C-alpha positions in Angstrom: 0.2 0.1 -0.2 1.4 3.3 -0.7 0.7 6.4 1.3 1.3 9.6 -0.3 1.0 13.2 1.3 -0.5 16.7 0.5 1.8 19.5 1.5 1.7 23.3 1.5 3.8 24.0 -1.5 6.2 26.9 -1.4 5.6 27.9 -5.1 6.1 30.9 -7.3 2.6 33.0 -8.4 1.6 32.5 -12.0 3.5 35.8 -13.1 6.5 34.8 -11.6 6.4 31.3 -12.8 8.8 31.3 -15.8 11.1 33.6 -14.2 11.3 31.3 -11.0 11.7 27.8 -12.6 15.3 26.4 -13.3 17.2 23.5 -14.6 17.7 20.7 -11.3 21.2 21.0 -10.4 22.3 17.9 -11.7 22.5 19.0 -15.2 24.1 22.0 -15.7 27.8 22.9 -14.3 28.3 26.0 -11.9 29.6 28.2 -15.1 26.6 27.1 -16.8 24.3 28.2 -13.6 26.2 31.5 -13.5 25.2 32.2 -17.3 21.5 31.7 -16.9 21.3 33.3 -14.0 22.6 36.5 -14.4 20.3 39.3 -14.1 17.7 37.0 -12.6 17.3 37.4 -9.1 14.1 35.2 -9.3 16.0 32.1 -10.6 15.9 29.2 -8.6 19.6 28.1 -9.8 20.1 30.6 -6.7 19.1 28.2 -4.7 19.8 25.0 -6.2 23.4 26.2 -7.6 24.3 28.8 -5.2 27.8 29.0 -5.5 26.6 31.4 -8.1 26.4 33.8 -5.5 29.9 33.2 -4.1 33.5 33.6 -4.9 34.4 31.4 -8.0 37.2 29.7 -6.2 34.6 28.6 -3.6 34.4 24.9 -2.9 30.8 23.9 -4.3 30.4 21.7 -1.3 31.6 24.3 1.4 29.1 25.0 4.3 29.0 28.5 2.8 27.3 27.2 0.0 24.7 25.3 1.5 24.1 28.5 4.3 24.2 31.0 1.1 21.2 28.5 -0.5 19.4 29.4 2.8 19.4 33.0 3.0 18.5 32.9 -1.2 15.7 30.6 -0.7 14.7 32.9 2.7 15.0 36.2 -0.1 13.3 35.0 -2.3 10.0 34.3 -0.1 10.6 37.6 1.7 10.8 39.3 -1.8 7.3 37.5 -3.1 8.6 35.5 -5.7 7.6 32.5 -3.7 4.4 32.4 -2.0 3.2 29.2 0.3 -0.3 27.9 0.3 -2.3 28.4 3.1 -3.3 25.1 3.1 -1.9 21.5 2.4 -3.2 19.6 -1.2 -1.9 18.1 -3.9 -1.0 19.1 -7.3 -0.6 18.4 -11.1 2.3 19.1 -13.3 2.4 18.3 -16.8 4.9 18.6 -19.2 4.7 18.6 -23.3 7.5 18.1 -25.5 7.5 17.8 -29.1 3.8 17.3 -28.6 4.3 14.4 -26.2 2.6 14.9 -22.6 3.3 13.5 -19.4 1.2 14.3 -16.9 1.9 13.8 -12.7 0.5 14.2 -9.5 2.7 16.3 -7.4 2.9 15.2 -3.4 5.2 14.1 -0.5 5.8 10.1 -0.3 7.5 8.4 3.1 11.3 7.7 3.5 10.1 5.2 5.6 8.6 3.6 2.2 12.2 4.4 0.7 13.6 1.9 3.1 11.5 -1.0 2.8 12.0 -0.9 -0.7 8.3 -0.4 -1.3 9.7 2.6 -3.2 12.3 0.9 -5.5 15.6 2.2 -6.9 17.5 0.9 -9.8 20.6 3.1 -9.6 23.7 2.9 -6.9 24.3 6.2 -5.5 27.5 7.6 -4.6 28.3 8.4 -1.0 29.8 11.9 -1.9 26.9 12.8 -3.9 24.6 11.8 -0.9 26.4 13.8 1.5 25.8 16.9 -1.1 22.0 16.5 -1.3 21.7 15.7 2.3 23.4 18.9 3.6 21.4 21.0 1.5 18.1 19.4 2.9 19.0 20.0 6.4 20.4 23.3 5.7 17.5 24.7 3.9 15.0 23.3 5.6 13.5 22.0 2.5 13.1 19.4 -0.6 14.0 22.2 -3.0 13.7 19.7 -6.0 11.1 16.6 -6.9 12.0 13.2 -7.2 10.8 11.5 -10.6 8.7 8.8 -9.2 6.7 6.5 -11.8 4.0 3.6 -10.8 2.1 1.0 -13.0 -1.7 2.5 -13.6 -4.9 -0.2 -13.2 -8.2 0.4 -13.1 -9.4 1.1 -9.6 -12.6 2.0 -8.3 -13.9 1.8 -12.5 -11.3 4.6 -13.5 -7.3 5.2 -13.3 -5.1 7.6 -12.0 -4.1 9.1 -15.5 -7.5 9.5 -16.4 -8.5 11.4 -12.9 -5.4 13.6 -13.7 -6.8 14.7 -16.9 -10.0 15.3 -15.3 -8.6 17.6 -13.1 -6.2 19.2 -15.5 -9.1 20.5 -17.1 -9.6 23.1 -14.7 -7.8 26.9 -14.9 -3.7 26.2 -14.1 -1.6 27.5 -11.5 0.8 28.9 -14.3 1.6 27.6 -17.7 4.6 28.6 -19.9 6.8 27.4 -22.6 10.7 27.4 -21.3 13.8 28.4 -23.8 13.7 24.5 -24.6 10.1 24.7 -25.8 8.8 22.8 -23.2 5.4 23.4 -22.2 5.1 23.9 -18.5 1.3 23.6 -16.4 0.5 23.2 -13.2 -2.9 22.7 -10.9 -3.9 22.3 -7.9 -6.1 19.2 -7.7 -9.9 20.3 -6.3 -10.4 17.1 -4.0 -7.1 14.9 -2.0 -9.3 12.1 -0.8 -9.8 10.4 -4.1 -6.0 10.2 -5.0 -4.7 9.2 -1.4 -7.5 6.4 -1.7 -6.4 5.4 -5.3 -2.6 5.6 -4.3 -3.2 3.0 -1.5 -4.4 0.2 -4.0 -0.7 0.6 -5.5 1.9 -1.9 -4.1 5.1 0.1 -5.4 6.3 3.6 -6.9 9.3 3.1 -8.7 12.4 6.1 -9.3 12.9 7.3 -12.5 15.4 9.9 -12.0 16.7 11.3 -8.8 18.3 8.9 -6.9 20.5 10.9 -5.1 17.8 13.1 -4.3 15.8 10.4 -2.8 18.9 9.0 -0.6 19.3 12.3 0.5 16.3 12.7 1.8 16.0 9.6 3.7 19.4 10.6 5.0 18.3 13.7 6.5 15.3 11.8 7.5 17.0 9.4 9.9 19.7 12.7 10.9 16.0 15.0 12.1 14.3 11.9 13.8 17.9 10.8 16.1 18.3 14.7 16.5 14.6 15.4 17.7 13.8 14.0 21.4 9.9 14.9 20.4 9.9 12.7 17.0 6.5 10.9 16.6 6.6 10.1 12.9 4.3 12.4 11.6 6.7 15.3 10.9 7.2 16.5 7.9 11.6 16.1 7.6 9.6 11.9 7.0 8.5 12.9 3.9 10.3 14.1 0.2 8.9 15.8 -2.6 8.3 14.0 -5.4 6.1 14.2 -8.9 4.6 10.6 -9.8 3.8 9.7 -13.4 2.2 6.5 -14.9 5.0 4.8 -16.3 3.9 4.6 -19.7 4.0 8.2 -20.1 7.7 8.6 -19.5 9.9 9.4 -22.4 13.4 7.8 -21.9 16.1 9.1 -24.5 19.4 6.5 -25.1 22.6 7.4 -23.1 25.0 7.0 -25.6 28.7 6.1 -25.5 32.1 7.1 -27.6 35.5 6.5 -26.7 38.5 8.5 -27.6 40.5 5.2 -29.4 40.0 1.9 -31.0 42.2 0.2 -28.9 45.3 -0.2 -30.8 43.2 -1.2 -33.8 42.7 -0.2 -37.1 39.2 0.7 -38.4 38.9 -2.3 -40.5 40.4 -4.7 -37.6 37.6 -3.1 -35.5 34.8 -3.5 -37.9 36.0 -7.1 -38.3 35.6 -8.0 -34.8 32.4 -6.4 -34.5 31.5 -8.9 -37.2 32.3 -12.0 -34.9 29.9 -10.0 -32.3 26.7 -9.8 -34.6 25.8 -8.8 -38.1 27.4 -5.6 -39.3 26.5 -3.8 -42.3 26.7 -0.1 -43.5 24.0 2.4 -42.3 22.2 5.7 -43.6 21.3 6.7 -40.0 22.8 7.2 -36.9 19.5 5.9 -35.2 18.6 2.1 -34.0 15.3 1.4 -34.8 14.7 -1.6 -32.5 16.2 -3.2 -29.5 18.7 -5.3 -30.2 21.0 -2.9 -32.5 23.0 -0.2 -32.2 24.5 1.8 -34.6 27.8 2.3 -34.7 30.2 5.5 -36.1 33.6 4.9 -37.4 36.2 6.5 -39.3 33.6 9.1 -41.1 30.9 6.7 -41.3 27.9 5.0 -39.7 27.5 1.3 -39.0 24.4 -0.8 -37.9 25.6 -3.7 -35.3 22.7 -6.5 -34.7 23.5 -8.8 -31.9 21.8 -12.4 -32.2 18.5 -12.7 -31.0 19.0 -16.3 -30.4 21.8 -15.6 -28.3 20.0 -12.7 -25.9 18.4 -14.0 -22.8 15.6 -12.1 -22.8 14.5 -13.9 -19.0 17.4 -11.5 -17.5 16.3 -8.1 -17.4 20.2 -6.8 -16.9 22.1 -9.4 -19.6 19.4 -8.5 -22.0 19.6 -4.6 -22.0 21.4 -3.0 -24.6 23.9 -1.2 -22.8 24.6 -4.4 -21.5 25.2 -6.4 -24.4 27.7 -3.5 -25.7 29.5 -3.7 -22.8 29.9 -7.5 -22.3 30.6 -8.0 -26.2 32.2 -5.3 -27.7 33.3 -2.2 -25.0 35.1 -4.8 -22.5 36.6 -8.0 -25.0 37.4 -5.3 -27.7 37.9 -1.7 -26.7 39.1 -2.8 -23.0 36.4 -0.6 -20.9 36.3 -2.6 -18.1 34.7 -0.6 -15.9 33.0 2.3 -17.5 32.6 3.9 -14.2 36.1 4.5 -13.8 37.6 4.3 -17.6 38.7 8.0 -18.6 38.7 6.6 -22.5 34.8 6.4 -22.3 32.2 9.0 -22.1 28.9 9.2 -21.9 26.4 11.5 -24.2 22.6 12.2 -23.8 20.6 11.4 -26.3 19.0 14.7 -26.6 22.4 16.0 -27.8 21.8 13.8 -31.2 24.3 12.2 -33.8 26.0 15.3 -34.7 27.3 15.7 -31.3 28.6 11.7 -31.3 30.1 12.2 -35.1 32.0 15.5 -33.5 33.4 13.5 -30.1 34.4 10.4 -31.8 36.0 12.5 -34.5 38.3 10.0 -36.8 40.0 8.1 -33.7 37.3 7.6 -31.8 34.3 5.3 -31.9 30.7 6.4 -31.1 27.8 4.4 -30.2 24.2 5.3 -30.5 21.9 3.3 -28.5 18.4 2.2 -28.2 16.5 4.0 -25.8 15.8 1.2 -22.8 11.9 1.3 -22.3 10.3 1.9 -19.1 9.2 -1.4 -18.9 12.5 -2.5 -19.2 13.2 -0.1 -16.3 10.6 -1.3 -14.4 11.6 -5.0 -14.7 15.2 -4.3 -13.4 13.4 -2.5 -10.2 11.2 -5.6 -9.4 14.4 -8.0 -9.8 15.6 -5.8 -7.5 18.9 -5.2 -9.7 21.0 -2.0 -10.4 20.8 -1.1 -13.8 24.3 -0.5 -15.4 25.4 2.9 -15.2 24.2 5.4 -17.9 21.3 3.6 -18.9 18.7 6.0 -19.6 18.0 9.9 -20.0 15.1 11.1 -18.7 13.6 14.5 -21.0 11.6 16.4 -20.3 13.9 17.4 -16.8 11.4 18.4 -14.2 11.8 22.2 -13.8 13.1 23.3 -9.8 11.3 26.2 -7.8 7.8 25.4 -9.5 6.7 23.2 -6.1 9.0 23.5 -2.7 8.3 21.2 0.2 9.2 22.4 3.5 9.9 20.8 6.6 10.8 21.1 10.2 14.1 22.6 11.5 16.2 20.4 13.8 19.1 21.8 16.0 21.5 19.3 15.9 20.5 17.0 12.4 24.2 16.3 10.4 24.9 14.4 7.9 
């Protein structure tokens, strides 16, 4: 049984929403954030990338950065850029990119359900990144950015959650704007909370699509706050974290492509001959594969199609059957010597939104690029259901959830530490 909770959102007015909304902290660099926020005091980058308001030499993980984030947040509240809803509620958030929409419920979920794995993950997290998110949470006393969750929708009480959300999205929105990248963002407050709470109680699981470090940091902040609070009851806001929850079949997953800087001493002809021992290799006019089990390969100025023999793929295994696993196990490791893609400096990962031209440019004449077929939502959930971990850089979610449109505040507990 999944438990979601309403909350009194801290959010921008309709007039300020486009100015406030920002890229999430983890998709742009400090320099990019500094450029995008220049002359824009309402930009939420001043909260999620607060080092932009400190001297350039400041360590991004220094205590001063988190303290600056808190000061900037409080300044935005004082200036009226962010307003606090007087009553807790649930919200809807829709994104439309290239004519495709995803509509989710904005709510709080429980750190306890993350611990019990009723909220399932599919990625490993790094302790240093967890530390960073936990510090940001504890110092600002808010969940500044939502976690991207999903669920398997089904008929509940004669309807689906997706249908209920669509019906409620017919009302007047809280905000509606198109960002610079062409994505339309629209939000609503739902008129009745109880039907959503009841519908989610009919679900067994939620799944993290994007935001594993935010989730882990939220759980650690909840644990630290509970330990430091002598009056802890279990009903505190710090025990919950902010999420937008979408039906899984609305997710838009782009591929996470690979570029290797060299051919490990092979000539292009020798490399292609080695590939022919792996699968069917043919010249290709396109850099985008059209079905799973196929990878497009750019080498020596030309695109090739590599298709793995279907009979050799164990489709019953949710990990080894992924295209990223097939490429790693059959090409990157044995032919190019990329044993651990997490640490090998010869490989880089390129989000699918950047397109094939970017892959060609990065590979040049001496390297090789691999254009992947996108991992499907069903494949992602199968890995989580099996209690396994996706290979690194398997999915790229687009569009990204904008930060600053909904903020969840919680109690400040003296002595709560990472």
